[in-house]
mmCIF file of the N, C-alpha and C atoms, coordinates in Angstrom:
data_MODEL
# 
_entry.id   MODEL 
# 
loop_
_atom_site.group_PDB 
_atom_site.id 
_atom_site.type_symbol 
_atom_site.label_atom_id 
_atom_site.label_alt_id 
_atom_site.label_comp_id 
_atom_site.label_asym_id 
_atom_site.label_entity_id 
_atom_site.label_seq_id 
_atom_site.pdbx_PDB_ins_code 
_atom_site.Cartn_x 
_atom_site.Cartn_y 
_atom_site.Cartn_z 
_atom_site.occupancy 
_atom_site.B_iso_or_equiv 
_atom_site.pdbx_formal_charge 
_atom_site.auth_seq_id 
_atom_site.auth_comp_id 
_atom_site.auth_asym_id 
_atom_site.auth_atom_id 
_atom_site.pdbx_PDB_model_num 
ATOM 1   N N  . MET A 1 1  ? 112.413 104.595 96.973  1.00 0.00 ? 1  MET A N  1 
ATOM 2   C CA . MET A 1 1  ? 111.229 104.331 97.754  1.00 0.00 ? 1  MET A CA 1 
ATOM 3   C C  . MET A 1 1  ? 109.999 104.676 96.914  1.00 0.00 ? 1  MET A C  1 
ATOM 4   N N  . ALA A 1 2  ? 109.069 103.744 96.878  1.00 0.00 ? 2  ALA A N  1 
ATOM 5   C CA . ALA A 1 2  ? 107.817 103.959 96.159  1.00 0.00 ? 2  ALA A CA 1 
ATOM 6   C C  . ALA A 1 2  ? 106.794 104.565 97.116  1.00 0.00 ? 2  ALA A C  1 
ATOM 7   N N  . GLU A 1 3  ? 105.985 105.477 96.593  1.00 0.00 ? 3  GLU A N  1 
ATOM 8   C CA . GLU A 1 3  ? 104.937 106.045 97.431  1.00 0.00 ? 3  GLU A CA 1 
ATOM 9   C C  . GLU A 1 3  ? 103.753 106.454 96.578  1.00 0.00 ? 3  GLU A C  1 
ATOM 10  N N  . ARG A 1 4  ? 102.611 106.538 97.249  1.00 0.00 ? 4  ARG A N  1 
ATOM 11  C CA . ARG A 1 4  ? 101.380 106.986 96.607  1.00 0.00 ? 4  ARG A CA 1 
ATOM 12  C C  . ARG A 1 4  ? 100.747 108.042 97.497  1.00 0.00 ? 4  ARG A C  1 
ATOM 13  N N  . LYS A 1 5  ? 100.339 109.161 96.892  1.00 0.00 ? 5  LYS A N  1 
ATOM 14  C CA . LYS A 1 5  ? 99.560  110.174 97.605  1.00 0.00 ? 5  LYS A CA 1 
ATOM 15  C C  . LYS A 1 5  ? 98.106  109.960 97.213  1.00 0.00 ? 5  LYS A C  1 
ATOM 16  N N  . VAL A 1 6  ? 97.264  109.826 98.220  1.00 0.00 ? 6  VAL A N  1 
ATOM 17  C CA . VAL A 1 6  ? 95.875  109.461 97.984  1.00 0.00 ? 6  VAL A CA 1 
ATOM 18  C C  . VAL A 1 6  ? 94.958  110.354 98.812  1.00 0.00 ? 6  VAL A C  1 
ATOM 19  N N  . THR A 1 7  ? 93.876  110.802 98.210  1.00 0.00 ? 7  THR A N  1 
ATOM 20  C CA . THR A 1 7  ? 92.841  111.513 98.952  1.00 0.00 ? 7  THR A CA 1 
ATOM 21  C C  . THR A 1 7  ? 91.781  110.494 99.368  1.00 0.00 ? 7  THR A C  1 
ATOM 22  N N  . VAL A 1 8  ? 91.497  110.437 100.643 1.00 0.00 ? 8  VAL A N  1 
ATOM 23  C CA . VAL A 1 8  ? 90.531  109.479 101.190 1.00 0.00 ? 8  VAL A CA 1 
ATOM 24  C C  . VAL A 1 8  ? 89.126  109.974 100.868 1.00 0.00 ? 8  VAL A C  1 
ATOM 25  N N  . MET A 1 9  ? 88.327  109.127 100.230 1.00 0.00 ? 9  MET A N  1 
ATOM 26  C CA . MET A 1 9  ? 87.006  109.529 99.765  1.00 0.00 ? 9  MET A CA 1 
ATOM 27  C C  . MET A 1 9  ? 85.854  108.953 100.596 1.00 0.00 ? 9  MET A C  1 
ATOM 28  N N  . SER A 1 10 ? 86.106  107.933 101.376 1.00 0.00 ? 10 SER A N  1 
ATOM 29  C CA . SER A 1 10 ? 85.043  107.312 102.164 1.00 0.00 ? 10 SER A CA 1 
ATOM 30  C C  . SER A 1 10 ? 84.452  108.305 103.157 1.00 0.00 ? 10 SER A C  1 
ATOM 31  N N  . GLU A 1 11 ? 83.133  108.266 103.329 1.00 0.00 ? 11 GLU A N  1 
ATOM 32  C CA . GLU A 1 11 ? 82.460  109.168 104.262 1.00 0.00 ? 11 GLU A CA 1 
ATOM 33  C C  . GLU A 1 11 ? 82.975  109.013 105.687 1.00 0.00 ? 11 GLU A C  1 
ATOM 34  N N  . VAL A 1 12 ? 83.398  107.802 106.041 1.00 0.00 ? 12 VAL A N  1 
ATOM 35  C CA . VAL A 1 12 ? 83.898  107.559 107.403 1.00 0.00 ? 12 VAL A CA 1 
ATOM 36  C C  . VAL A 1 12 ? 85.412  107.715 107.482 1.00 0.00 ? 12 VAL A C  1 
ATOM 37  N N  . GLY A 1 13 ? 86.033  108.117 106.380 1.00 0.00 ? 13 GLY A N  1 
ATOM 38  C CA . GLY A 1 13 ? 87.483  108.241 106.365 1.00 0.00 ? 13 GLY A CA 1 
ATOM 39  C C  . GLY A 1 13 ? 88.131  106.863 106.371 1.00 0.00 ? 13 GLY A C  1 
ATOM 40  N N  . LEU A 1 14 ? 89.322  106.793 106.915 1.00 0.00 ? 14 LEU A N  1 
ATOM 41  C CA . LEU A 1 14 ? 90.023  105.509 107.005 1.00 0.00 ? 14 LEU A CA 1 
ATOM 42  C C  . LEU A 1 14 ? 89.808  104.980 108.417 1.00 0.00 ? 14 LEU A C  1 
ATOM 43  N N  . HIS A 1 15 ? 88.574  104.556 108.662 1.00 0.00 ? 15 HIS A N  1 
ATOM 44  C CA . HIS A 1 15 ? 88.161  104.131 109.985 1.00 0.00 ? 15 HIS A CA 1 
ATOM 45  C C  . HIS A 1 15 ? 87.347  102.847 109.859 1.00 0.00 ? 15 HIS A C  1 
ATOM 46  N N  . ALA A 1 16 ? 87.341  102.046 110.908 1.00 0.00 ? 16 ALA A N  1 
ATOM 47  C CA . ALA A 1 16 ? 86.537  100.827 110.992 1.00 0.00 ? 16 ALA A CA 1 
ATOM 48  C C  . ALA A 1 16 ? 86.797  99.878  109.819 1.00 0.00 ? 16 ALA A C  1 
ATOM 49  N N  . ARG A 1 17 ? 85.774  99.600  109.027 1.00 0.00 ? 17 ARG A N  1 
ATOM 50  C CA . ARG A 1 17 ? 85.896  98.599  107.961 1.00 0.00 ? 17 ARG A CA 1 
ATOM 51  C C  . ARG A 1 17 ? 86.936  98.981  106.905 1.00 0.00 ? 17 ARG A C  1 
ATOM 52  N N  . PRO A 1 18 ? 86.954  100.230 106.391 1.00 0.00 ? 18 PRO A N  1 
ATOM 53  C CA . PRO A 1 18 ? 87.997  100.565 105.412 1.00 0.00 ? 18 PRO A CA 1 
ATOM 54  C C  . PRO A 1 18 ? 89.404  100.399 105.987 1.00 0.00 ? 18 PRO A C  1 
ATOM 55  N N  . ALA A 1 19 ? 89.592  100.758 107.244 1.00 0.00 ? 19 ALA A N  1 
ATOM 56  C CA . ALA A 1 19 ? 90.909  100.608 107.874 1.00 0.00 ? 19 ALA A CA 1 
ATOM 57  C C  . ALA A 1 19 ? 91.279  99.136  108.001 1.00 0.00 ? 19 ALA A C  1 
ATOM 58  N N  . ALA A 1 20 ? 90.323  98.310  108.369 1.00 0.00 ? 20 ALA A N  1 
ATOM 59  C CA . ALA A 1 20 ? 90.590  96.874  108.511 1.00 0.00 ? 20 ALA A CA 1 
ATOM 60  C C  . ALA A 1 20 ? 90.993  96.261  107.167 1.00 0.00 ? 20 ALA A C  1 
ATOM 61  N N  . THR A 1 21 ? 90.285  96.629  106.116 1.00 0.00 ? 21 THR A N  1 
ATOM 62  C CA . THR A 1 21 ? 90.622  96.133  104.779 1.00 0.00 ? 21 THR A CA 1 
ATOM 63  C C  . THR A 1 21 ? 92.009  96.613  104.368 1.00 0.00 ? 21 THR A C  1 
ATOM 64  N N  . PHE A 1 22 ? 92.298  97.870  104.634 1.00 0.00 ? 22 PHE A N  1 
ATOM 65  C CA . PHE A 1 22 ? 93.598  98.455  104.315 1.00 0.00 ? 22 PHE A CA 1 
ATOM 66  C C  . PHE A 1 22 ? 94.715  97.699  105.039 1.00 0.00 ? 22 PHE A C  1 
ATOM 67  N N  . VAL A 1 23 ? 94.557  97.484  106.343 1.00 0.00 ? 23 VAL A N  1 
ATOM 68  C CA . VAL A 1 23 ? 95.584  96.823  107.154 1.00 0.00 ? 23 VAL A CA 1 
ATOM 69  C C  . VAL A 1 23 ? 95.758  95.364  106.742 1.00 0.00 ? 23 VAL A C  1 
ATOM 70  N N  . GLN A 1 24 ? 94.657  94.673  106.465 1.00 0.00 ? 24 GLN A N  1 
ATOM 71  C CA . GLN A 1 24 ? 94.754  93.275  106.038 1.00 0.00 ? 24 GLN A CA 1 
ATOM 72  C C  . GLN A 1 24 ? 95.519  93.152  104.725 1.00 0.00 ? 24 GLN A C  1 
ATOM 73  N N  . THR A 1 25 ? 95.305  94.081  103.822 1.00 0.00 ? 25 THR A N  1 
ATOM 74  C CA . THR A 1 25 ? 96.036  94.075  102.551 1.00 0.00 ? 25 THR A CA 1 
ATOM 75  C C  . THR A 1 25 ? 97.505  94.403  102.784 1.00 0.00 ? 25 THR A C  1 
ATOM 76  N N  . ALA A 1 26 ? 97.783  95.409  103.599 1.00 0.00 ? 26 ALA A N  1 
ATOM 77  C CA . ALA A 1 26 ? 99.173  95.779  103.904 1.00 0.00 ? 26 ALA A CA 1 
ATOM 78  C C  . ALA A 1 26 ? 99.914  94.630  104.566 1.00 0.00 ? 26 ALA A C  1 
ATOM 79  N N  . ALA A 1 27 ? 99.224  93.876  105.407 1.00 0.00 ? 27 ALA A N  1 
ATOM 80  C CA . ALA A 1 27 ? 99.852  92.763  106.129 1.00 0.00 ? 27 ALA A CA 1 
ATOM 81  C C  . ALA A 1 27 ? 100.324 91.652  105.191 1.00 0.00 ? 27 ALA A C  1 
ATOM 82  N N  . GLN A 1 28 ? 99.786  91.602  103.999 1.00 0.00 ? 28 GLN A N  1 
ATOM 83  C CA . GLN A 1 28 ? 100.201 90.591  103.021 1.00 0.00 ? 28 GLN A CA 1 
ATOM 84  C C  . GLN A 1 28 ? 101.551 90.914  102.395 1.00 0.00 ? 28 GLN A C  1 
ATOM 85  N N  . ALA A 1 29 ? 101.993 92.149  102.527 1.00 0.00 ? 29 ALA A N  1 
ATOM 86  C CA . ALA A 1 29 ? 103.268 92.559  101.930 1.00 0.00 ? 29 ALA A CA 1 
ATOM 87  C C  . ALA A 1 29 ? 104.430 91.968  102.720 1.00 0.00 ? 29 ALA A C  1 
ATOM 88  N N  . PRO A 1 30 ? 105.430 91.404  102.035 1.00 0.00 ? 30 PRO A N  1 
ATOM 89  C CA . PRO A 1 30 ? 106.591 90.830  102.728 1.00 0.00 ? 30 PRO A CA 1 
ATOM 90  C C  . PRO A 1 30 ? 107.648 91.886  103.067 1.00 0.00 ? 30 PRO A C  1 
ATOM 91  N N  . PHE A 1 31 ? 107.234 93.141  103.140 1.00 0.00 ? 31 PHE A N  1 
ATOM 92  C CA . PHE A 1 31 ? 108.147 94.255  103.429 1.00 0.00 ? 31 PHE A CA 1 
ATOM 93  C C  . PHE A 1 31 ? 107.381 95.286  104.247 1.00 0.00 ? 31 PHE A C  1 
ATOM 94  N N  . ASP A 1 32 ? 108.099 96.256  104.794 1.00 0.00 ? 32 ASP A N  1 
ATOM 95  C CA . ASP A 1 32 ? 107.478 97.299  105.606 1.00 0.00 ? 32 ASP A CA 1 
ATOM 96  C C  . ASP A 1 32 ? 106.697 98.273  104.731 1.00 0.00 ? 32 ASP A C  1 
ATOM 97  N N  . VAL A 1 33 ? 105.531 98.640  105.212 1.00 0.00 ? 33 VAL A N  1 
ATOM 98  C CA . VAL A 1 33 ? 104.680 99.615  104.543 1.00 0.00 ? 33 VAL A CA 1 
ATOM 99  C C  . VAL A 1 33 ? 104.299 100.657 105.587 1.00 0.00 ? 33 VAL A C  1 
ATOM 100 N N  . THR A 1 34 ? 104.386 101.940 105.219 1.00 0.00 ? 34 THR A N  1 
ATOM 101 C CA . THR A 1 34 ? 103.999 102.994 106.148 1.00 0.00 ? 34 THR A CA 1 
ATOM 102 C C  . THR A 1 34 ? 102.893 103.855 105.544 1.00 0.00 ? 34 THR A C  1 
ATOM 103 N N  . ILE A 1 35 ? 102.184 104.526 106.446 1.00 0.00 ? 35 ILE A N  1 
ATOM 104 C CA . ILE A 1 35 ? 101.142 105.457 106.048 1.00 0.00 ? 35 ILE A CA 1 
ATOM 105 C C  . ILE A 1 35 ? 101.322 106.721 106.883 1.00 0.00 ? 35 ILE A C  1 
ATOM 106 N N  . ALA A 1 36 ? 101.121 107.870 106.256 1.00 0.00 ? 36 ALA A N  1 
ATOM 107 C CA . ALA A 1 36 ? 101.282 109.133 106.977 1.00 0.00 ? 36 ALA A CA 1 
ATOM 108 C C  . ALA A 1 36 ? 100.264 110.128 106.452 1.00 0.00 ? 36 ALA A C  1 
ATOM 109 N N  . LYS A 1 37 ? 99.935  111.093 107.294 1.00 0.00 ? 37 LYS A N  1 
ATOM 110 C CA . LYS A 1 37 ? 99.157  112.232 106.831 1.00 0.00 ? 37 LYS A CA 1 
ATOM 111 C C  . LYS A 1 37 ? 99.905  113.490 107.231 1.00 0.00 ? 37 LYS A C  1 
ATOM 112 N N  . PHE A 1 38 ? 99.572  114.593 106.604 1.00 0.00 ? 38 PHE A N  1 
ATOM 113 C CA . PHE A 1 38 ? 100.293 115.845 106.808 1.00 0.00 ? 38 PHE A CA 1 
ATOM 114 C C  . PHE A 1 38 ? 100.401 116.182 108.295 1.00 0.00 ? 38 PHE A C  1 
ATOM 115 N N  . GLY A 1 39 ? 101.637 116.460 108.710 1.00 0.00 ? 39 GLY A N  1 
ATOM 116 C CA . GLY A 1 39 ? 101.881 116.879 110.076 1.00 0.00 ? 39 GLY A CA 1 
ATOM 117 C C  . GLY A 1 39 ? 102.025 115.762 111.084 1.00 0.00 ? 39 GLY A C  1 
ATOM 118 N N  . VAL A 1 40 ? 101.933 114.511 110.629 1.00 0.00 ? 40 VAL A N  1 
ATOM 119 C CA . VAL A 1 40 ? 102.026 113.364 111.526 1.00 0.00 ? 40 VAL A CA 1 
ATOM 120 C C  . VAL A 1 40 ? 103.100 112.421 110.980 1.00 0.00 ? 40 VAL A C  1 
ATOM 121 N N  . PRO A 1 41 ? 104.000 111.937 111.842 1.00 0.00 ? 41 PRO A N  1 
ATOM 122 C CA . PRO A 1 41 ? 105.026 111.001 111.371 1.00 0.00 ? 41 PRO A CA 1 
ATOM 123 C C  . PRO A 1 41 ? 104.397 109.714 110.807 1.00 0.00 ? 41 PRO A C  1 
ATOM 124 N N  . PRO A 1 42 ? 105.086 109.052 109.874 1.00 0.00 ? 42 PRO A N  1 
ATOM 125 C CA . PRO A 1 42 ? 104.571 107.801 109.317 1.00 0.00 ? 42 PRO A CA 1 
ATOM 126 C C  . PRO A 1 42 ? 104.422 106.727 110.383 1.00 0.00 ? 42 PRO A C  1 
ATOM 127 N N  . VAL A 1 43 ? 103.402 105.871 110.181 1.00 0.00 ? 43 VAL A N  1 
ATOM 128 C CA . VAL A 1 43 ? 103.167 104.752 111.087 1.00 0.00 ? 43 VAL A CA 1 
ATOM 129 C C  . VAL A 1 43 ? 103.119 103.459 110.284 1.00 0.00 ? 43 VAL A C  1 
ATOM 130 N N  . ASN A 1 44 ? 103.191 102.354 110.982 1.00 0.00 ? 44 ASN A N  1 
ATOM 131 C CA . ASN A 1 44 ? 103.151 101.027 110.379 1.00 0.00 ? 44 ASN A CA 1 
ATOM 132 C C  . ASN A 1 44 ? 101.757 100.780 109.795 1.00 0.00 ? 44 ASN A C  1 
ATOM 133 N N  . ALA A 1 45 ? 101.673 100.579 108.490 1.00 0.00 ? 45 ALA A N  1 
ATOM 134 C CA . ALA A 1 45 ? 100.392 100.353 107.828 1.00 0.00 ? 45 ALA A CA 1 
ATOM 135 C C  . ALA A 1 45 ? 99.826  98.974  108.113 1.00 0.00 ? 45 ALA A C  1 
ATOM 136 N N  . LYS A 1 46 ? 100.594 98.115  108.765 1.00 0.00 ? 46 LYS A N  1 
ATOM 137 C CA . LYS A 1 46 ? 100.126 96.771  109.108 1.00 0.00 ? 46 LYS A CA 1 
ATOM 138 C C  . LYS A 1 46 ? 99.507  96.717  110.502 1.00 0.00 ? 46 LYS A C  1 
ATOM 139 N N  . SER A 1 47 ? 99.472  97.847  111.185 1.00 0.00 ? 47 SER A N  1 
ATOM 140 C CA . SER A 1 47 ? 98.936  97.926  112.541 1.00 0.00 ? 47 SER A CA 1 
ATOM 141 C C  . SER A 1 47 ? 97.603  98.660  112.545 1.00 0.00 ? 47 SER A C  1 
ATOM 142 N N  . ILE A 1 48 ? 96.522  97.952  112.882 1.00 0.00 ? 48 ILE A N  1 
ATOM 143 C CA . ILE A 1 48 ? 95.204  98.576  112.899 1.00 0.00 ? 48 ILE A CA 1 
ATOM 144 C C  . ILE A 1 48 ? 95.150  99.727  113.894 1.00 0.00 ? 48 ILE A C  1 
ATOM 145 N N  . LEU A 1 49 ? 95.785  99.570  115.051 1.00 0.00 ? 49 LEU A N  1 
ATOM 146 C CA . LEU A 1 49 ? 95.763  100.640 116.046 1.00 0.00 ? 49 LEU A CA 1 
ATOM 147 C C  . LEU A 1 49 ? 96.489  101.885 115.546 1.00 0.00 ? 49 LEU A C  1 
ATOM 148 N N  . SER A 1 50 ? 97.607  101.689 114.866 1.00 0.00 ? 50 SER A N  1 
ATOM 149 C CA . SER A 1 50 ? 98.359  102.826 114.330 1.00 0.00 ? 50 SER A CA 1 
ATOM 150 C C  . SER A 1 50 ? 97.569  103.549 113.242 1.00 0.00 ? 50 SER A C  1 
ATOM 151 N N  . VAL A 1 51 ? 96.936  102.788 112.373 1.00 0.00 ? 51 VAL A N  1 
ATOM 152 C CA . VAL A 1 51 ? 96.160  103.383 111.282 1.00 0.00 ? 51 VAL A CA 1 
ATOM 153 C C  . VAL A 1 51 ? 94.951  104.140 111.845 1.00 0.00 ? 51 VAL A C  1 
ATOM 154 N N  . LEU A 1 52 ? 94.256  103.551 112.798 1.00 0.00 ? 52 LEU A N  1 
ATOM 155 C CA . LEU A 1 52 ? 93.109  104.223 113.402 1.00 0.00 ? 52 LEU A CA 1 
ATOM 156 C C  . LEU A 1 52 ? 93.534  105.478 114.157 1.00 0.00 ? 52 LEU A C  1 
ATOM 157 N N  . ALA A 1 53 ? 94.710  105.420 114.800 1.00 0.00 ? 53 ALA A N  1 
ATOM 158 C CA . ALA A 1 53 ? 95.202  106.566 115.571 1.00 0.00 ? 53 ALA A CA 1 
ATOM 159 C C  . ALA A 1 53 ? 95.512  107.775 114.680 1.00 0.00 ? 53 ALA A C  1 
ATOM 160 N N  . LEU A 1 54 ? 95.755  107.540 113.393 1.00 0.00 ? 54 LEU A N  1 
ATOM 161 C CA . LEU A 1 54 ? 95.986  108.656 112.478 1.00 0.00 ? 54 LEU A CA 1 
ATOM 162 C C  . LEU A 1 54 ? 94.734  109.526 112.310 1.00 0.00 ? 54 LEU A C  1 
ATOM 163 N N  . ASP A 1 55 ? 93.574  108.925 112.571 1.00 0.00 ? 55 ASP A N  1 
ATOM 164 C CA . ASP A 1 55 ? 92.304  109.654 112.480 1.00 0.00 ? 55 ASP A CA 1 
ATOM 165 C C  . ASP A 1 55 ? 92.151  110.327 111.113 1.00 0.00 ? 55 ASP A C  1 
ATOM 166 N N  . VAL A 1 56 ? 92.311  109.536 110.056 1.00 0.00 ? 56 VAL A N  1 
ATOM 167 C CA . VAL A 1 56 ? 92.208  110.052 108.693 1.00 0.00 ? 56 VAL A CA 1 
ATOM 168 C C  . VAL A 1 56 ? 90.735  110.216 108.335 1.00 0.00 ? 56 VAL A C  1 
ATOM 169 N N  . ARG A 1 57 ? 90.383  111.418 107.930 1.00 0.00 ? 57 ARG A N  1 
ATOM 170 C CA . ARG A 1 57 ? 88.995  111.739 107.614 1.00 0.00 ? 57 ARG A CA 1 
ATOM 171 C C  . ARG A 1 57 ? 88.790  111.962 106.117 1.00 0.00 ? 57 ARG A C  1 
ATOM 172 N N  . GLN A 1 58 ? 87.533  111.934 105.711 1.00 0.00 ? 58 GLN A N  1 
ATOM 173 C CA . GLN A 1 58 ? 87.194  112.141 104.307 1.00 0.00 ? 58 GLN A CA 1 
ATOM 174 C C  . GLN A 1 58 ? 87.801  113.446 103.800 1.00 0.00 ? 58 GLN A C  1 
ATOM 175 N N  . GLY A 1 59 ? 88.424  113.368 102.637 1.00 0.00 ? 59 GLY A N  1 
ATOM 176 C CA . GLY A 1 59 ? 89.014  114.538 102.002 1.00 0.00 ? 59 GLY A CA 1 
ATOM 177 C C  . GLY A 1 59 ? 90.468  114.795 102.366 1.00 0.00 ? 59 GLY A C  1 
ATOM 178 N N  . GLU A 1 60 ? 90.989  114.084 103.370 1.00 0.00 ? 60 GLU A N  1 
ATOM 179 C CA . GLU A 1 60 ? 92.394  114.258 103.739 1.00 0.00 ? 60 GLU A CA 1 
ATOM 180 C C  . GLU A 1 60 ? 93.284  113.436 102.817 1.00 0.00 ? 60 GLU A C  1 
ATOM 181 N N  . THR A 1 61 ? 94.500  113.916 102.633 1.00 0.00 ? 61 THR A N  1 
ATOM 182 C CA . THR A 1 61 ? 95.468  113.223 101.786 1.00 0.00 ? 61 THR A CA 1 
ATOM 183 C C  . THR A 1 61 ? 96.453  112.463 102.659 1.00 0.00 ? 61 THR A C  1 
ATOM 184 N N  . ILE A 1 62 ? 96.692  111.220 102.268 1.00 0.00 ? 62 ILE A N  1 
ATOM 185 C CA . ILE A 1 62 ? 97.663  110.373 102.965 1.00 0.00 ? 62 ILE A CA 1 
ATOM 186 C C  . ILE A 1 62 ? 98.781  110.001 101.999 1.00 0.00 ? 62 ILE A C  1 
ATOM 187 N N  . VAL A 1 63 ? 99.905  109.579 102.562 1.00 0.00 ? 63 VAL A N  1 
ATOM 188 C CA . VAL A 1 63 ? 101.020 109.081 101.758 1.00 0.00 ? 63 VAL A CA 1 
ATOM 189 C C  . VAL A 1 63 ? 101.313 107.665 102.224 1.00 0.00 ? 63 VAL A C  1 
ATOM 190 N N  . ILE A 1 64 ? 101.248 106.730 101.287 1.00 0.00 ? 64 ILE A N  1 
ATOM 191 C CA . ILE A 1 64 ? 101.540 105.321 101.561 1.00 0.00 ? 64 ILE A CA 1 
ATOM 192 C C  . ILE A 1 64 ? 102.895 105.032 100.938 1.00 0.00 ? 64 ILE A C  1 
ATOM 193 N N  . SER A 1 65 ? 103.831 104.460 101.724 1.00 0.00 ? 65 SER A N  1 
ATOM 194 C CA . SER A 1 65 ? 105.201 104.258 101.238 1.00 0.00 ? 65 SER A CA 1 
ATOM 195 C C  . SER A 1 65 ? 105.708 102.859 101.540 1.00 0.00 ? 65 SER A C  1 
ATOM 196 N N  . ALA A 1 66 ? 106.609 102.394 100.679 1.00 0.00 ? 66 ALA A N  1 
ATOM 197 C CA . ALA A 1 66 ? 107.320 101.127 100.884 1.00 0.00 ? 66 ALA A CA 1 
ATOM 198 C C  . ALA A 1 66 ? 108.601 101.176 100.072 1.00 0.00 ? 66 ALA A C  1 
ATOM 199 N N  . ASP A 1 67 ? 109.607 100.469 100.544 1.00 0.00 ? 67 ASP A N  1 
ATOM 200 C CA . ASP A 1 67 ? 110.895 100.460 99.869  1.00 0.00 ? 67 ASP A CA 1 
ATOM 201 C C  . ASP A 1 67 ? 111.328 99.019  99.634  1.00 0.00 ? 67 ASP A C  1 
ATOM 202 N N  . ALA A 1 68 ? 110.819 98.441  98.536  1.00 0.00 ? 68 ALA A N  1 
ATOM 203 C CA . ALA A 1 68 ? 111.153 97.053  98.218  1.00 0.00 ? 68 ALA A CA 1 
ATOM 204 C C  . ALA A 1 68 ? 110.747 96.745  96.787  1.00 0.00 ? 68 ALA A C  1 
ATOM 205 N N  . ASP A 1 69 ? 111.322 95.681  96.242  1.00 0.00 ? 69 ASP A N  1 
ATOM 206 C CA . ASP A 1 69 ? 110.895 95.209  94.932  1.00 0.00 ? 69 ASP A CA 1 
ATOM 207 C C  . ASP A 1 69 ? 109.456 94.727  95.044  1.00 0.00 ? 69 ASP A C  1 
ATOM 208 N N  . GLY A 1 70 ? 108.634 95.061  94.087  1.00 0.00 ? 70 GLY A N  1 
ATOM 209 C CA . GLY A 1 70 ? 107.238 94.652  94.114  1.00 0.00 ? 70 GLY A CA 1 
ATOM 210 C C  . GLY A 1 70 ? 106.346 95.571  94.923  1.00 0.00 ? 70 GLY A C  1 
ATOM 211 N N  . ALA A 1 71 ? 106.885 96.641  95.462  1.00 0.00 ? 71 ALA A N  1 
ATOM 212 C CA . ALA A 1 71 ? 106.103 97.549  96.299  1.00 0.00 ? 71 ALA A CA 1 
ATOM 213 C C  . ALA A 1 71 ? 105.023 98.267  95.500  1.00 0.00 ? 71 ALA A C  1 
ATOM 214 N N  . ASP A 1 72 ? 105.281 98.548  94.235  1.00 0.00 ? 72 ASP A N  1 
ATOM 215 C CA . ASP A 1 72 ? 104.322 99.309  93.435  1.00 0.00 ? 72 ASP A CA 1 
ATOM 216 C C  . ASP A 1 72 ? 102.955 98.628  93.368  1.00 0.00 ? 72 ASP A C  1 
ATOM 217 N N  . GLU A 1 73 ? 102.947 97.311  93.195  1.00 0.00 ? 73 GLU A N  1 
ATOM 218 C CA . GLU A 1 73 ? 101.685 96.575  93.119  1.00 0.00 ? 73 GLU A CA 1 
ATOM 219 C C  . GLU A 1 73 ? 100.897 96.716  94.424  1.00 0.00 ? 73 GLU A C  1 
ATOM 220 N N  . PHE A 1 74 ? 101.571 96.524  95.545  1.00 0.00 ? 74 PHE A N  1 
ATOM 221 C CA . PHE A 1 74 ? 100.892 96.644  96.837  1.00 0.00 ? 74 PHE A CA 1 
ATOM 222 C C  . PHE A 1 74 ? 100.413 98.074  97.080  1.00 0.00 ? 74 PHE A C  1 
ATOM 223 N N  . LEU A 1 75 ? 101.236 99.044  96.732  1.00 0.00 ? 75 LEU A N  1 
ATOM 224 C CA . LEU A 1 75 ? 100.843 100.432 96.950  1.00 0.00 ? 75 LEU A CA 1 
ATOM 225 C C  . LEU A 1 75 ? 99.629  100.789 96.096  1.00 0.00 ? 75 LEU A C  1 
ATOM 226 N N  . ASP A 1 76 ? 99.563  100.260 94.892  1.00 0.00 ? 76 ASP A N  1 
ATOM 227 C CA . ASP A 1 76 ? 98.393  100.508 94.038  1.00 0.00 ? 76 ASP A CA 1 
ATOM 228 C C  . ASP A 1 76 ? 97.142  99.918  94.673  1.00 0.00 ? 76 ASP A C  1 
ATOM 229 N N  . ARG A 1 77 ? 97.265  98.712  95.229  1.00 0.00 ? 77 ARG A N  1 
ATOM 230 C CA . ARG A 1 77 ? 96.115  98.073  95.889  1.00 0.00 ? 77 ARG A CA 1 
ATOM 231 C C  . ARG A 1 77 ? 95.675  98.879  97.102  1.00 0.00 ? 77 ARG A C  1 
ATOM 232 N N  . LEU A 1 78 ? 96.644  99.331  97.905  1.00 0.00 ? 78 LEU A N  1 
ATOM 233 C CA . LEU A 1 78 ? 96.315  100.107 99.101  1.00 0.00 ? 78 LEU A CA 1 
ATOM 234 C C  . LEU A 1 78 ? 95.722  101.463 98.740  1.00 0.00 ? 78 LEU A C  1 
ATOM 235 N N  . ALA A 1 79 ? 96.243  102.076 97.694  1.00 0.00 ? 79 ALA A N  1 
ATOM 236 C CA . ALA A 1 79 ? 95.709  103.362 97.238  1.00 0.00 ? 79 ALA A CA 1 
ATOM 237 C C  . ALA A 1 79 ? 94.257  103.211 96.776  1.00 0.00 ? 79 ALA A C  1 
ATOM 238 N N  . ALA A 1 80 ? 93.956  102.122 96.108  1.00 0.00 ? 80 ALA A N  1 
ATOM 239 C CA . ALA A 1 80 ? 92.574  101.869 95.646  1.00 0.00 ? 80 ALA A CA 1 
ATOM 240 C C  . ALA A 1 80 ? 91.633  101.719 96.835  1.00 0.00 ? 80 ALA A C  1 
ATOM 241 N N  . ILE A 1 81 ? 92.081  101.042 97.874  1.00 0.00 ? 81 ILE A N  1 
ATOM 242 C CA . ILE A 1 81 ? 91.252  100.886 99.083  1.00 0.00 ? 81 ILE A CA 1 
ATOM 243 C C  . ILE A 1 81 ? 91.018  102.236 99.751  1.00 0.00 ? 81 ILE A C  1 
ATOM 244 N N  . ALA A 1 82 ? 92.086  103.003 99.909  1.00 0.00 ? 82 ALA A N  1 
ATOM 245 C CA . ALA A 1 82 ? 91.982  104.283 100.605 1.00 0.00 ? 82 ALA A CA 1 
ATOM 246 C C  . ALA A 1 82 ? 91.160  105.309 99.835  1.00 0.00 ? 82 ALA A C  1 
ATOM 247 N N  . SER A 1 83 ? 91.155  105.225 98.516  1.00 0.00 ? 83 SER A N  1 
ATOM 248 C CA . SER A 1 83 ? 90.437  106.220 97.714  1.00 0.00 ? 83 SER A CA 1 
ATOM 249 C C  . SER A 1 83 ? 89.021  105.802 97.358  1.00 0.00 ? 83 SER A C  1 
ATOM 250 N N  . ALA A 1 84 ? 88.623  104.608 97.761  1.00 0.00 ? 84 ALA A N  1 
ATOM 251 C CA . ALA A 1 84 ? 87.271  104.133 97.448  1.00 0.00 ? 84 ALA A CA 1 
ATOM 252 C C  . ALA A 1 84 ? 86.217  104.949 98.205  1.00 0.00 ? 84 ALA A C  1 
ATOM 253 N N  . PRO A 1 85 ? 85.137  105.319 97.541  1.00 0.00 ? 85 PRO A N  1 
ATOM 254 C CA . PRO A 1 85 ? 84.084  106.104 98.224  1.00 0.00 ? 85 PRO A CA 1 
ATOM 255 C C  . PRO A 1 85 ? 83.269  105.276 99.199  1.00 0.00 ? 85 PRO A C  1 
# 
């Protein structure tokens, strides 16, 4: 399983526009992608409601995971979105 640990840098965290961009990118993956933060079970990264419900704030670390061929490319793209200021 491929995964990326990322610290969210956006002032608004992973909320609103950054979350929408993140979910739209995850939705392009032909495999399951999950996102989790410490103390919370992983959720579907393709679901805007699930991602928003995580309430990820600036400075928090998330883990983005997928288990498929080609997952590394998608995880790198998602990590770049989540870590953008």
